Each structure stands twice: as structure tokens, then as C-alpha cells.
Chimera marker file (.cmm) of the C-alpha trace (Angstrom):
<marker_set name="trace">
<marker id="1" x="-33.468" y="-42.123" z="1.689" r="1" g="1" b="0" radius="0.5"/>
<marker id="2" x="-33.038" y="-39.918" z="-1.625" r="1" g="1" b="0" radius="0.5"/>
<marker id="3" x="-31.816" y="-41.525" z="-4.855" r="1" g="1" b="0" radius="0.5"/>
<marker id="4" x="-29.251" y="-39.077" z="-4.950" r="1" g="1" b="0" radius="0.5"/>
<marker id="5" x="-27.596" y="-39.829" z="-1.560" r="1" g="1" b="0" radius="0.5"/>
<marker id="6" x="-27.708" y="-43.638" z="-2.251" r="1" g="1" b="0" radius="0.5"/>
<marker id="7" x="-26.316" y="-43.056" z="-5.581" r="1" g="1" b="0" radius="0.5"/>
<marker id="8" x="-23.222" y="-40.523" z="-4.038" r="1" g="1" b="0" radius="0.5"/>
<marker id="9" x="-22.826" y="-43.182" z="-1.032" r="1" g="1" b="0" radius="0.5"/>
<marker id="10" x="-22.328" y="-46.024" z="-3.300" r="1" g="1" b="0" radius="0.5"/>
<marker id="11" x="-19.771" y="-44.267" z="-5.541" r="1" g="1" b="0" radius="0.5"/>
<marker id="12" x="-17.963" y="-43.412" z="-2.746" r="1" g="1" b="0" radius="0.5"/>
<marker id="13" x="-17.800" y="-47.046" z="-1.323" r="1" g="1" b="0" radius="0.5"/>
<marker id="14" x="-16.589" y="-48.006" z="-4.687" r="1" g="1" b="0" radius="0.5"/>
<marker id="15" x="-14.185" y="-45.006" z="-5.154" r="1" g="1" b="0" radius="0.5"/>
<marker id="16" x="-12.953" y="-44.351" z="-1.751" r="1" g="1" b="0" radius="0.5"/>
<marker id="17" x="-9.865" y="-46.599" z="-1.958" r="1" g="1" b="0" radius="0.5"/>
<marker id="18" x="-8.657" y="-45.317" z="-5.215" r="1" g="1" b="0" radius="0.5"/>
<marker id="19" x="-8.978" y="-41.925" z="-4.189" r="1" g="1" b="0" radius="0.5"/>
<marker id="20" x="-7.113" y="-42.594" z="-0.893" r="1" g="1" b="0" radius="0.5"/>
<marker id="21" x="-4.237" y="-43.672" z="-2.978" r="1" g="1" b="0" radius="0.5"/>
<marker id="22" x="-4.075" y="-40.846" z="-5.284" r="1" g="1" b="0" radius="0.5"/>
<marker id="23" x="-4.613" y="-38.096" z="-2.626" r="1" g="1" b="0" radius="0.5"/>
<marker id="24" x="-1.343" y="-40.262" z="-0.504" r="1" g="1" b="0" radius="0.5"/>
<marker id="25" x="0.522" y="-39.789" z="-3.892" r="1" g="1" b="0" radius="0.5"/>
<marker id="26" x="-0.118" y="-36.319" z="-3.905" r="1" g="1" b="0" radius="0.5"/>
<marker id="27" x="0.674" y="-35.431" z="-0.072" r="1" g="1" b="0" radius="0.5"/>
<marker id="28" x="3.308" y="-38.075" z="0.886" r="1" g="1" b="0" radius="0.5"/>
<marker id="29" x="1.491" y="-38.286" z="4.161" r="1" g="1" b="0" radius="0.5"/>
<marker id="30" x="-1.878" y="-40.631" z="5.591" r="1" g="1" b="0" radius="0.5"/>
<marker id="31" x="-3.300" y="-37.708" z="7.559" r="1" g="1" b="0" radius="0.5"/>
<marker id="32" x="-3.286" y="-35.344" z="5.317" r="1" g="1" b="0" radius="0.5"/>
<marker id="33" x="-4.449" y="-37.458" z="2.241" r="1" g="1" b="0" radius="0.5"/>
<marker id="34" x="-7.092" y="-38.542" z="4.694" r="1" g="1" b="0" radius="0.5"/>
<marker id="35" x="-8.184" y="-34.410" z="5.126" r="1" g="1" b="0" radius="0.5"/>
<marker id="36" x="-7.558" y="-34.166" z="0.866" r="1" g="1" b="0" radius="0.5"/>
<marker id="37" x="-9.824" y="-37.124" z="0.405" r="1" g="1" b="0" radius="0.5"/>
<marker id="38" x="-12.475" y="-35.653" z="2.929" r="1" g="1" b="0" radius="0.5"/>
<marker id="39" x="-12.565" y="-32.134" z="1.731" r="1" g="1" b="0" radius="0.5"/>
<marker id="40" x="-12.854" y="-33.492" z="-1.787" r="1" g="1" b="0" radius="0.5"/>
<marker id="41" x="-15.796" y="-35.901" z="-1.065" r="1" g="1" b="0" radius="0.5"/>
<marker id="42" x="-17.490" y="-32.656" z="0.391" r="1" g="1" b="0" radius="0.5"/>
<marker id="43" x="-16.942" y="-30.731" z="-2.619" r="1" g="1" b="0" radius="0.5"/>
<marker id="44" x="-18.046" y="-33.321" z="-4.464" r="1" g="1" b="0" radius="0.5"/>
<marker id="45" x="-21.478" y="-34.418" z="-2.507" r="1" g="1" b="0" radius="0.5"/>
<marker id="46" x="-22.258" y="-30.015" z="-2.848" r="1" g="1" b="0" radius="0.5"/>
<marker id="47" x="-22.417" y="-30.846" z="-6.346" r="1" g="1" b="0" radius="0.5"/>
<marker id="48" x="-23.213" y="-34.514" z="-6.509" r="1" g="1" b="0" radius="0.5"/>
<marker id="49" x="-26.411" y="-33.494" z="-8.554" r="1" g="1" b="0" radius="0.5"/>
<marker id="50" x="-24.720" y="-31.737" z="-11.507" r="1" g="1" b="0" radius="0.5"/>
<marker id="51" x="-21.680" y="-33.927" z="-11.365" r="1" g="1" b="0" radius="0.5"/>
<marker id="52" x="-23.674" y="-37.381" z="-11.473" r="1" g="1" b="0" radius="0.5"/>
<marker id="53" x="-26.119" y="-36.307" z="-14.382" r="1" g="1" b="0" radius="0.5"/>
<marker id="54" x="-22.567" y="-35.356" z="-16.460" r="1" g="1" b="0" radius="0.5"/>
<marker id="55" x="-21.667" y="-38.909" z="-15.894" r="1" g="1" b="0" radius="0.5"/>
<marker id="56" x="-18.045" y="-37.999" z="-14.932" r="1" g="1" b="0" radius="0.5"/>
<marker id="57" x="-17.768" y="-37.812" z="-11.099" r="1" g="1" b="0" radius="0.5"/>
<marker id="58" x="-14.338" y="-39.994" z="-11.354" r="1" g="1" b="0" radius="0.5"/>
<marker id="59" x="-13.350" y="-37.037" z="-13.383" r="1" g="1" b="0" radius="0.5"/>
<marker id="60" x="-14.699" y="-34.291" z="-11.080" r="1" g="1" b="0" radius="0.5"/>
<marker id="61" x="-13.233" y="-35.906" z="-7.986" r="1" g="1" b="0" radius="0.5"/>
<marker id="62" x="-9.574" y="-35.825" z="-9.378" r="1" g="1" b="0" radius="0.5"/>
<marker id="63" x="-9.697" y="-32.129" z="-10.508" r="1" g="1" b="0" radius="0.5"/>
<marker id="64" x="-11.316" y="-31.073" z="-7.222" r="1" g="1" b="0" radius="0.5"/>
<marker id="65" x="-8.434" y="-33.226" z="-5.516" r="1" g="1" b="0" radius="0.5"/>
<marker id="66" x="-5.647" y="-32.002" z="-7.558" r="1" g="1" b="0" radius="0.5"/>
<marker id="67" x="-6.643" y="-28.215" z="-7.163" r="1" g="1" b="0" radius="0.5"/>
<marker id="68" x="-6.946" y="-28.772" z="-3.719" r="1" g="1" b="0" radius="0.5"/>
<marker id="69" x="-3.738" y="-30.413" z="-3.540" r="1" g="1" b="0" radius="0.5"/>
<marker id="70" x="-2.120" y="-27.314" z="-5.179" r="1" g="1" b="0" radius="0.5"/>
<marker id="71" x="-3.821" y="-24.624" z="-3.207" r="1" g="1" b="0" radius="0.5"/>
<marker id="72" x="-2.556" y="-26.712" z="-0.158" r="1" g="1" b="0" radius="0.5"/>
<marker id="73" x="1.205" y="-26.741" z="-1.290" r="1" g="1" b="0" radius="0.5"/>
<marker id="74" x="1.161" y="-23.037" z="-2.241" r="1" g="1" b="0" radius="0.5"/>
<marker id="75" x="-0.125" y="-22.017" z="1.676" r="1" g="1" b="0" radius="0.5"/>
<marker id="76" x="2.453" y="-24.427" z="2.945" r="1" g="1" b="0" radius="0.5"/>
<marker id="77" x="5.207" y="-22.773" z="1.264" r="1" g="1" b="0" radius="0.5"/>
<marker id="78" x="4.568" y="-19.797" z="3.351" r="1" g="1" b="0" radius="0.5"/>
<marker id="79" x="4.952" y="-21.965" z="6.674" r="1" g="1" b="0" radius="0.5"/>
<marker id="80" x="8.178" y="-22.993" z="8.011" r="1" g="1" b="0" radius="0.5"/>
<marker id="81" x="9.802" y="-26.100" z="6.442" r="1" g="1" b="0" radius="0.5"/>
<marker id="82" x="9.297" y="-29.523" z="7.690" r="1" g="1" b="0" radius="0.5"/>
<marker id="83" x="12.261" y="-31.333" z="9.153" r="1" g="1" b="0" radius="0.5"/>
<marker id="84" x="13.055" y="-34.402" z="8.071" r="1" g="1" b="0" radius="0.5"/>
<marker id="85" x="14.343" y="-37.546" z="9.552" r="1" g="1" b="0" radius="0.5"/>
<marker id="86" x="15.091" y="-41.073" z="8.669" r="1" g="1" b="0" radius="0.5"/>
<marker id="87" x="12.162" y="-42.081" z="10.594" r="1" g="1" b="0" radius="0.5"/>
<marker id="88" x="9.203" y="-42.875" z="9.253" r="1" g="1" b="0" radius="0.5"/>
<marker id="89" x="6.384" y="-43.846" z="11.615" r="1" g="1" b="0" radius="0.5"/>
<marker id="90" x="3.403" y="-44.169" z="9.276" r="1" g="1" b="0" radius="0.5"/>
<marker id="91" x="4.744" y="-46.863" z="7.684" r="1" g="1" b="0" radius="0.5"/>
<marker id="92" x="5.362" y="-50.476" z="9.504" r="1" g="1" b="0" radius="0.5"/>
<marker id="93" x="7.576" y="-53.026" z="8.174" r="1" g="1" b="0" radius="0.5"/>
<marker id="94" x="10.716" y="-53.124" z="6.390" r="1" g="1" b="0" radius="0.5"/>
<marker id="95" x="12.328" y="-54.454" z="3.542" r="1" g="1" b="0" radius="0.5"/>
<marker id="96" x="13.306" y="-53.149" z="-0.286" r="1" g="1" b="0" radius="0.5"/>
<marker id="97" x="9.437" y="-52.443" z="-1.215" r="1" g="1" b="0" radius="0.5"/>
<marker id="98" x="9.333" y="-49.728" z="1.825" r="1" g="1" b="0" radius="0.5"/>
<marker id="99" x="12.337" y="-48.560" z="1.186" r="1" g="1" b="0" radius="0.5"/>
<marker id="100" x="11.619" y="-48.036" z="-2.331" r="1" g="1" b="0" radius="0.5"/>
<marker id="101" x="8.123" y="-46.253" z="-1.503" r="1" g="1" b="0" radius="0.5"/>
<marker id="102" x="9.858" y="-44.304" z="1.260" r="1" g="1" b="0" radius="0.5"/>
<marker id="103" x="12.711" y="-43.018" z="-1.014" r="1" g="1" b="0" radius="0.5"/>
<marker id="104" x="9.969" y="-42.116" z="-3.935" r="1" g="1" b="0" radius="0.5"/>
<marker id="105" x="7.832" y="-40.238" z="-1.099" r="1" g="1" b="0" radius="0.5"/>
<marker id="106" x="10.569" y="-38.082" z="-0.303" r="1" g="1" b="0" radius="0.5"/>
<marker id="107" x="11.482" y="-37.229" z="-3.840" r="1" g="1" b="0" radius="0.5"/>
<marker id="108" x="8.242" y="-36.896" z="-4.907" r="1" g="1" b="0" radius="0.5"/>
<marker id="109" x="7.953" y="-34.344" z="-1.674" r="1" g="1" b="0" radius="0.5"/>
<marker id="110" x="10.945" y="-32.277" z="-3.328" r="1" g="1" b="0" radius="0.5"/>
<marker id="111" x="9.037" y="-31.866" z="-6.585" r="1" g="1" b="0" radius="0.5"/>
<marker id="112" x="7.078" y="-28.522" z="-7.174" r="1" g="1" b="0" radius="0.5"/>
<marker id="113" x="3.335" y="-28.682" z="-6.654" r="1" g="1" b="0" radius="0.5"/>
<marker id="114" x="2.575" y="-29.057" z="-10.547" r="1" g="1" b="0" radius="0.5"/>
<marker id="115" x="5.165" y="-31.587" z="-10.988" r="1" g="1" b="0" radius="0.5"/>
<marker id="116" x="4.034" y="-33.927" z="-8.191" r="1" g="1" b="0" radius="0.5"/>
<marker id="117" x="0.374" y="-33.807" z="-9.795" r="1" g="1" b="0" radius="0.5"/>
<marker id="118" x="1.701" y="-34.240" z="-13.327" r="1" g="1" b="0" radius="0.5"/>
<marker id="119" x="3.586" y="-37.677" z="-12.472" r="1" g="1" b="0" radius="0.5"/>
<marker id="120" x="0.695" y="-39.026" z="-9.972" r="1" g="1" b="0" radius="0.5"/>
<marker id="121" x="-1.390" y="-38.344" z="-12.987" r="1" g="1" b="0" radius="0.5"/>
<marker id="122" x="0.434" y="-39.405" z="-15.686" r="1" g="1" b="0" radius="0.5"/>
<marker id="123" x="2.381" y="-42.460" z="-14.083" r="1" g="1" b="0" radius="0.5"/>
<marker id="124" x="0.345" y="-43.453" z="-11.565" r="1" g="1" b="0" radius="0.5"/>
<marker id="125" x="-3.082" y="-43.007" z="-12.790" r="1" g="1" b="0" radius="0.5"/>
<marker id="126" x="-1.797" y="-43.705" z="-16.375" r="1" g="1" b="0" radius="0.5"/>
<marker id="127" x="-3.491" y="-40.796" z="-18.347" r="1" g="1" b="0" radius="0.5"/>
<marker id="128" x="-2.462" y="-39.413" z="-21.367" r="1" g="1" b="0" radius="0.5"/>
<marker id="129" x="-1.482" y="-36.041" z="-21.442" r="1" g="1" b="0" radius="0.5"/>
<marker id="130" x="-4.470" y="-34.607" z="-22.629" r="1" g="1" b="0" radius="0.5"/>
<marker id="131" x="-6.489" y="-36.140" z="-20.037" r="1" g="1" b="0" radius="0.5"/>
<marker id="132" x="-3.752" y="-34.677" z="-17.303" r="1" g="1" b="0" radius="0.5"/>
<marker id="133" x="-4.156" y="-31.542" z="-18.960" r="1" g="1" b="0" radius="0.5"/>
<marker id="134" x="-8.008" y="-31.231" z="-18.803" r="1" g="1" b="0" radius="0.5"/>
<marker id="135" x="-7.768" y="-32.573" z="-15.067" r="1" g="1" b="0" radius="0.5"/>
<marker id="136" x="-5.016" y="-29.373" z="-14.121" r="1" g="1" b="0" radius="0.5"/>
<marker id="137" x="-6.447" y="-27.006" z="-16.331" r="1" g="1" b="0" radius="0.5"/>
<marker id="138" x="-3.363" y="-26.230" z="-18.481" r="1" g="1" b="0" radius="0.5"/>
<marker id="139" x="-1.909" y="-27.109" z="-21.985" r="1" g="1" b="0" radius="0.5"/>
<marker id="140" x="-0.905" y="-30.545" z="-22.895" r="1" g="1" b="0" radius="0.5"/>
<marker id="141" x="2.569" y="-28.864" z="-24.099" r="1" g="1" b="0" radius="0.5"/>
<marker id="142" x="3.127" y="-27.583" z="-20.180" r="1" g="1" b="0" radius="0.5"/>
<marker id="143" x="2.113" y="-31.242" z="-19.103" r="1" g="1" b="0" radius="0.5"/>
<marker id="144" x="5.155" y="-32.383" z="-21.168" r="1" g="1" b="0" radius="0.5"/>
<marker id="145" x="7.439" y="-29.955" z="-20.126" r="1" g="1" b="0" radius="0.5"/>
<marker id="146" x="6.403" y="-30.462" z="-16.234" r="1" g="1" b="0" radius="0.5"/>
<marker id="147" x="6.605" y="-34.133" z="-16.864" r="1" g="1" b="0" radius="0.5"/>
<marker id="148" x="10.345" y="-33.588" z="-18.470" r="1" g="1" b="0" radius="0.5"/>
<marker id="149" x="11.157" y="-31.239" z="-15.610" r="1" g="1" b="0" radius="0.5"/>
<marker id="150" x="9.849" y="-33.610" z="-12.846" r="1" g="1" b="0" radius="0.5"/>
<marker id="151" x="11.414" y="-36.576" z="-14.321" r="1" g="1" b="0" radius="0.5"/>
<marker id="152" x="14.772" y="-34.807" z="-14.792" r="1" g="1" b="0" radius="0.5"/>
<marker id="153" x="14.498" y="-33.797" z="-10.847" r="1" g="1" b="0" radius="0.5"/>
<marker id="154" x="13.659" y="-37.527" z="-9.859" r="1" g="1" b="0" radius="0.5"/>
<marker id="155" x="16.669" y="-38.877" z="-11.677" r="1" g="1" b="0" radius="0.5"/>
<marker id="156" x="18.940" y="-36.435" z="-9.390" r="1" g="1" b="0" radius="0.5"/>
<marker id="157" x="17.233" y="-36.889" z="-6.387" r="1" g="1" b="0" radius="0.5"/>
<marker id="158" x="16.353" y="-41.084" z="-6.366" r="1" g="1" b="0" radius="0.5"/>
<marker id="159" x="18.319" y="-42.342" z="-9.439" r="1" g="1" b="0" radius="0.5"/>
<marker id="160" x="18.784" y="-46.100" z="-7.672" r="1" g="1" b="0" radius="0.5"/>
<marker id="161" x="14.672" y="-45.618" z="-7.771" r="1" g="1" b="0" radius="0.5"/>
<marker id="162" x="14.354" y="-45.140" z="-11.298" r="1" g="1" b="0" radius="0.5"/>
<marker id="163" x="16.550" y="-47.944" z="-12.624" r="1" g="1" b="0" radius="0.5"/>
<marker id="164" x="14.942" y="-50.156" z="-10.467" r="1" g="1" b="0" radius="0.5"/>
<marker id="165" x="11.503" y="-49.259" z="-11.432" r="1" g="1" b="0" radius="0.5"/>
<marker id="166" x="12.786" y="-49.124" z="-15.052" r="1" g="1" b="0" radius="0.5"/>
<marker id="167" x="13.971" y="-53.047" z="-14.410" r="1" g="1" b="0" radius="0.5"/>
<marker id="168" x="10.862" y="-54.063" z="-13.201" r="1" g="1" b="0" radius="0.5"/>
<marker id="169" x="8.861" y="-52.724" z="-15.760" r="1" g="1" b="0" radius="0.5"/>
<marker id="170" x="10.843" y="-54.742" z="-18.361" r="1" g="1" b="0" radius="0.5"/>
<marker id="171" x="10.228" y="-58.087" z="-16.583" r="1" g="1" b="0" radius="0.5"/>
<link id1="1" id2="2" r="1" g="1" b="0" radius="0.2"/>
<link id1="2" id2="3" r="1" g="1" b="0" radius="0.2"/>
<link id1="3" id2="4" r="1" g="1" b="0" radius="0.2"/>
<link id1="4" id2="5" r="1" g="1" b="0" radius="0.2"/>
<link id1="5" id2="6" r="1" g="1" b="0" radius="0.2"/>
<link id1="6" id2="7" r="1" g="1" b="0" radius="0.2"/>
<link id1="7" id2="8" r="1" g="1" b="0" radius="0.2"/>
<link id1="8" id2="9" r="1" g="1" b="0" radius="0.2"/>
<link id1="9" id2="10" r="1" g="1" b="0" radius="0.2"/>
<link id1="10" id2="11" r="1" g="1" b="0" radius="0.2"/>
<link id1="11" id2="12" r="1" g="1" b="0" radius="0.2"/>
<link id1="12" id2="13" r="1" g="1" b="0" radius="0.2"/>
<link id1="13" id2="14" r="1" g="1" b="0" radius="0.2"/>
<link id1="14" id2="15" r="1" g="1" b="0" radius="0.2"/>
<link id1="15" id2="16" r="1" g="1" b="0" radius="0.2"/>
<link id1="16" id2="17" r="1" g="1" b="0" radius="0.2"/>
<link id1="17" id2="18" r="1" g="1" b="0" radius="0.2"/>
<link id1="18" id2="19" r="1" g="1" b="0" radius="0.2"/>
<link id1="19" id2="20" r="1" g="1" b="0" radius="0.2"/>
<link id1="20" id2="21" r="1" g="1" b="0" radius="0.2"/>
<link id1="21" id2="22" r="1" g="1" b="0" radius="0.2"/>
<link id1="22" id2="23" r="1" g="1" b="0" radius="0.2"/>
<link id1="23" id2="24" r="1" g="1" b="0" radius="0.2"/>
<link id1="24" id2="25" r="1" g="1" b="0" radius="0.2"/>
<link id1="25" id2="26" r="1" g="1" b="0" radius="0.2"/>
<link id1="26" id2="27" r="1" g="1" b="0" radius="0.2"/>
<link id1="27" id2="28" r="1" g="1" b="0" radius="0.2"/>
<link id1="28" id2="29" r="1" g="1" b="0" radius="0.2"/>
<link id1="29" id2="30" r="1" g="1" b="0" radius="0.2"/>
<link id1="30" id2="31" r="1" g="1" b="0" radius="0.2"/>
<link id1="31" id2="32" r="1" g="1" b="0" radius="0.2"/>
<link id1="32" id2="33" r="1" g="1" b="0" radius="0.2"/>
<link id1="33" id2="34" r="1" g="1" b="0" radius="0.2"/>
<link id1="34" id2="35" r="1" g="1" b="0" radius="0.2"/>
<link id1="35" id2="36" r="1" g="1" b="0" radius="0.2"/>
<link id1="36" id2="37" r="1" g="1" b="0" radius="0.2"/>
<link id1="37" id2="38" r="1" g="1" b="0" radius="0.2"/>
<link id1="38" id2="39" r="1" g="1" b="0" radius="0.2"/>
<link id1="39" id2="40" r="1" g="1" b="0" radius="0.2"/>
<link id1="40" id2="41" r="1" g="1" b="0" radius="0.2"/>
<link id1="41" id2="42" r="1" g="1" b="0" radius="0.2"/>
<link id1="42" id2="43" r="1" g="1" b="0" radius="0.2"/>
<link id1="43" id2="44" r="1" g="1" b="0" radius="0.2"/>
<link id1="44" id2="45" r="1" g="1" b="0" radius="0.2"/>
<link id1="45" id2="46" r="1" g="1" b="0" radius="0.2"/>
<link id1="46" id2="47" r="1" g="1" b="0" radius="0.2"/>
<link id1="47" id2="48" r="1" g="1" b="0" radius="0.2"/>
<link id1="48" id2="49" r="1" g="1" b="0" radius="0.2"/>
<link id1="49" id2="50" r="1" g="1" b="0" radius="0.2"/>
<link id1="50" id2="51" r="1" g="1" b="0" radius="0.2"/>
<link id1="51" id2="52" r="1" g="1" b="0" radius="0.2"/>
<link id1="52" id2="53" r="1" g="1" b="0" radius="0.2"/>
<link id1="53" id2="54" r="1" g="1" b="0" radius="0.2"/>
<link id1="54" id2="55" r="1" g="1" b="0" radius="0.2"/>
<link id1="55" id2="56" r="1" g="1" b="0" radius="0.2"/>
<link id1="56" id2="57" r="1" g="1" b="0" radius="0.2"/>
<link id1="57" id2="58" r="1" g="1" b="0" radius="0.2"/>
<link id1="58" id2="59" r="1" g="1" b="0" radius="0.2"/>
<link id1="59" id2="60" r="1" g="1" b="0" radius="0.2"/>
<link id1="60" id2="61" r="1" g="1" b="0" radius="0.2"/>
<link id1="61" id2="62" r="1" g="1" b="0" radius="0.2"/>
<link id1="62" id2="63" r="1" g="1" b="0" radius="0.2"/>
<link id1="63" id2="64" r="1" g="1" b="0" radius="0.2"/>
<link id1="64" id2="65" r="1" g="1" b="0" radius="0.2"/>
<link id1="65" id2="66" r="1" g="1" b="0" radius="0.2"/>
<link id1="66" id2="67" r="1" g="1" b="0" radius="0.2"/>
<link id1="67" id2="68" r="1" g="1" b="0" radius="0.2"/>
<link id1="68" id2="69" r="1" g="1" b="0" radius="0.2"/>
<link id1="69" id2="70" r="1" g="1" b="0" radius="0.2"/>
<link id1="70" id2="71" r="1" g="1" b="0" radius="0.2"/>
<link id1="71" id2="72" r="1" g="1" b="0" radius="0.2"/>
<link id1="72" id2="73" r="1" g="1" b="0" radius="0.2"/>
<link id1="73" id2="74" r="1" g="1" b="0" radius="0.2"/>
<link id1="74" id2="75" r="1" g="1" b="0" radius="0.2"/>
<link id1="75" id2="76" r="1" g="1" b="0" radius="0.2"/>
<link id1="76" id2="77" r="1" g="1" b="0" radius="0.2"/>
<link id1="77" id2="78" r="1" g="1" b="0" radius="0.2"/>
<link id1="78" id2="79" r="1" g="1" b="0" radius="0.2"/>
<link id1="79" id2="80" r="1" g="1" b="0" radius="0.2"/>
<link id1="80" id2="81" r="1" g="1" b="0" radius="0.2"/>
<link id1="81" id2="82" r="1" g="1" b="0" radius="0.2"/>
<link id1="82" id2="83" r="1" g="1" b="0" radius="0.2"/>
<link id1="83" id2="84" r="1" g="1" b="0" radius="0.2"/>
<link id1="84" id2="85" r="1" g="1" b="0" radius="0.2"/>
<link id1="85" id2="86" r="1" g="1" b="0" radius="0.2"/>
<link id1="86" id2="87" r="1" g="1" b="0" radius="0.2"/>
<link id1="87" id2="88" r="1" g="1" b="0" radius="0.2"/>
<link id1="88" id2="89" r="1" g="1" b="0" radius="0.2"/>
<link id1="89" id2="90" r="1" g="1" b="0" radius="0.2"/>
<link id1="90" id2="91" r="1" g="1" b="0" radius="0.2"/>
<link id1="91" id2="92" r="1" g="1" b="0" radius="0.2"/>
<link id1="92" id2="93" r="1" g="1" b="0" radius="0.2"/>
<link id1="93" id2="94" r="1" g="1" b="0" radius="0.2"/>
<link id1="94" id2="95" r="1" g="1" b="0" radius="0.2"/>
<link id1="95" id2="96" r="1" g="1" b="0" radius="0.2"/>
<link id1="96" id2="97" r="1" g="1" b="0" radius="0.2"/>
<link id1="97" id2="98" r="1" g="1" b="0" radius="0.2"/>
<link id1="98" id2="99" r="1" g="1" b="0" radius="0.2"/>
<link id1="99" id2="100" r="1" g="1" b="0" radius="0.2"/>
<link id1="100" id2="101" r="1" g="1" b="0" radius="0.2"/>
<link id1="101" id2="102" r="1" g="1" b="0" radius="0.2"/>
<link id1="102" id2="103" r="1" g="1" b="0" radius="0.2"/>
<link id1="103" id2="104" r="1" g="1" b="0" radius="0.2"/>
<link id1="104" id2="105" r="1" g="1" b="0" radius="0.2"/>
<link id1="105" id2="106" r="1" g="1" b="0" radius="0.2"/>
<link id1="106" id2="107" r="1" g="1" b="0" radius="0.2"/>
<link id1="107" id2="108" r="1" g="1" b="0" radius="0.2"/>
<link id1="108" id2="109" r="1" g="1" b="0" radius="0.2"/>
<link id1="109" id2="110" r="1" g="1" b="0" radius="0.2"/>
<link id1="110" id2="111" r="1" g="1" b="0" radius="0.2"/>
<link id1="111" id2="112" r="1" g="1" b="0" radius="0.2"/>
<link id1="112" id2="113" r="1" g="1" b="0" radius="0.2"/>
<link id1="113" id2="114" r="1" g="1" b="0" radius="0.2"/>
<link id1="114" id2="115" r="1" g="1" b="0" radius="0.2"/>
<link id1="115" id2="116" r="1" g="1" b="0" radius="0.2"/>
<link id1="116" id2="117" r="1" g="1" b="0" radius="0.2"/>
<link id1="117" id2="118" r="1" g="1" b="0" radius="0.2"/>
<link id1="118" id2="119" r="1" g="1" b="0" radius="0.2"/>
<link id1="119" id2="120" r="1" g="1" b="0" radius="0.2"/>
<link id1="120" id2="121" r="1" g="1" b="0" radius="0.2"/>
<link id1="121" id2="122" r="1" g="1" b="0" radius="0.2"/>
<link id1="122" id2="123" r="1" g="1" b="0" radius="0.2"/>
<link id1="123" id2="124" r="1" g="1" b="0" radius="0.2"/>
<link id1="124" id2="125" r="1" g="1" b="0" radius="0.2"/>
<link id1="125" id2="126" r="1" g="1" b="0" radius="0.2"/>
<link id1="126" id2="127" r="1" g="1" b="0" radius="0.2"/>
<link id1="127" id2="128" r="1" g="1" b="0" radius="0.2"/>
<link id1="128" id2="129" r="1" g="1" b="0" radius="0.2"/>
<link id1="129" id2="130" r="1" g="1" b="0" radius="0.2"/>
<link id1="130" id2="131" r="1" g="1" b="0" radius="0.2"/>
<link id1="131" id2="132" r="1" g="1" b="0" radius="0.2"/>
<link id1="132" id2="133" r="1" g="1" b="0" radius="0.2"/>
<link id1="133" id2="134" r="1" g="1" b="0" radius="0.2"/>
<link id1="134" id2="135" r="1" g="1" b="0" radius="0.2"/>
<link id1="135" id2="136" r="1" g="1" b="0" radius="0.2"/>
<link id1="136" id2="137" r="1" g="1" b="0" radius="0.2"/>
<link id1="137" id2="138" r="1" g="1" b="0" radius="0.2"/>
<link id1="138" id2="139" r="1" g="1" b="0" radius="0.2"/>
<link id1="139" id2="140" r="1" g="1" b="0" radius="0.2"/>
<link id1="140" id2="141" r="1" g="1" b="0" radius="0.2"/>
<link id1="141" id2="142" r="1" g="1" b="0" radius="0.2"/>
<link id1="142" id2="143" r="1" g="1" b="0" radius="0.2"/>
<link id1="143" id2="144" r="1" g="1" b="0" radius="0.2"/>
<link id1="144" id2="145" r="1" g="1" b="0" radius="0.2"/>
<link id1="145" id2="146" r="1" g="1" b="0" radius="0.2"/>
<link id1="146" id2="147" r="1" g="1" b="0" radius="0.2"/>
<link id1="147" id2="148" r="1" g="1" b="0" radius="0.2"/>
<link id1="148" id2="149" r="1" g="1" b="0" radius="0.2"/>
<link id1="149" id2="150" r="1" g="1" b="0" radius="0.2"/>
<link id1="150" id2="151" r="1" g="1" b="0" radius="0.2"/>
<link id1="151" id2="152" r="1" g="1" b="0" radius="0.2"/>
<link id1="152" id2="153" r="1" g="1" b="0" radius="0.2"/>
<link id1="153" id2="154" r="1" g="1" b="0" radius="0.2"/>
<link id1="154" id2="155" r="1" g="1" b="0" radius="0.2"/>
<link id1="155" id2="156" r="1" g="1" b="0" radius="0.2"/>
<link id1="156" id2="157" r="1" g="1" b="0" radius="0.2"/>
<link id1="157" id2="158" r="1" g="1" b="0" radius="0.2"/>
<link id1="158" id2="159" r="1" g="1" b="0" radius="0.2"/>
<link id1="159" id2="160" r="1" g="1" b="0" radius="0.2"/>
<link id1="160" id2="161" r="1" g="1" b="0" radius="0.2"/>
<link id1="161" id2="162" r="1" g="1" b="0" radius="0.2"/>
<link id1="162" id2="163" r="1" g="1" b="0" radius="0.2"/>
<link id1="163" id2="164" r="1" g="1" b="0" radius="0.2"/>
<link id1="164" id2="165" r="1" g="1" b="0" radius="0.2"/>
<link id1="165" id2="166" r="1" g="1" b="0" radius="0.2"/>
<link id1="166" id2="167" r="1" g="1" b="0" radius="0.2"/>
<link id1="167" id2="168" r="1" g="1" b="0" radius="0.2"/>
<link id1="168" id2="169" r="1" g="1" b="0" radius="0.2"/>
<link id1="169" id2="170" r="1" g="1" b="0" radius="0.2"/>
<link id1="170" id2="171" r="1" g="1" b="0" radius="0.2"/>
</marker_set>
């Protein structure tokens, strides 16, 4: 087997879990997240020789994933809106953690695509404003304003969730 193929497969095994979690945060749906990861991996594979030479396949994959997600959100706007229900078949179990995840997922789904991308990169991936700007191809000031607007919107959409998360962070 080709050394480049082996390197790519090793990288996929090591990073697929993190990519799947990021994709889920971006899409809010397990199946859409799986599709997003597959499309991202296909694009990374197409450019693996160049990406691996530069030494930052994770950064390239994140950029590809976020750009694909934003493109899909834009295309989805043209389709009819989804019907939201109280039933969440893709998640099993119950309890406060599940309820908080569902509230967060629903609130994130109501943010703009760029706001969702900024929130996931800043608070889930723990990126700086500069790193987030590099991934999204915008200025750090855009990241700051999108973060501020997203947090304001989340405070309106899910005030209990934000206070619970804030309390947990201080423990």
C-alpha cells in the first residue's frame, strides 16, 4: 500500500471522532453530520499530498467542513422549513443532560450559519478569535461581532441553558 494512503488512513482513524462531533454541532443531525464528515474526508483525500506536506491536515479539514456546512445552510434556505416536534428520535435516554443538549441543539439551529460556525469553533473547539477567523476566511472583528450576536440570540432562545452552563463552568 502507498505510504500516503497509509498516512491518510491513520489520520482518519485518529481524527474521525473529533470531526464527527464538530459536524454534529454544525448540523444538529446525526445523519447530516455523517454526510458532512464523509464529504470533508473526500476533499481532504483529494488534496492529501499537499495537505500532509504542509503539516496541518486538521486545519484544512476544519476549513473544508465549515465551508461545506455554510454552503449547505445556504442551499437549505431555498427549501421549505423543517417541522420541529417535541420528539427527538435520534437521541436515546432522558434526563437533564439530554434535555440540555436538545435545547442547545434547537437553539444553535436557529442561529445564522456563520454564527453557528463561530460558536462551535470558539466554544467547542476552543479556538481563539484569530484562529476562528482563519478557518472561516474572515476578519477577527467579524468573529467578534458574530460571537456577540450569537450569544445575545442564545440568551434569548435558551436563557436557562446558558445559566446552567455558566454555573457548571464555575464549579
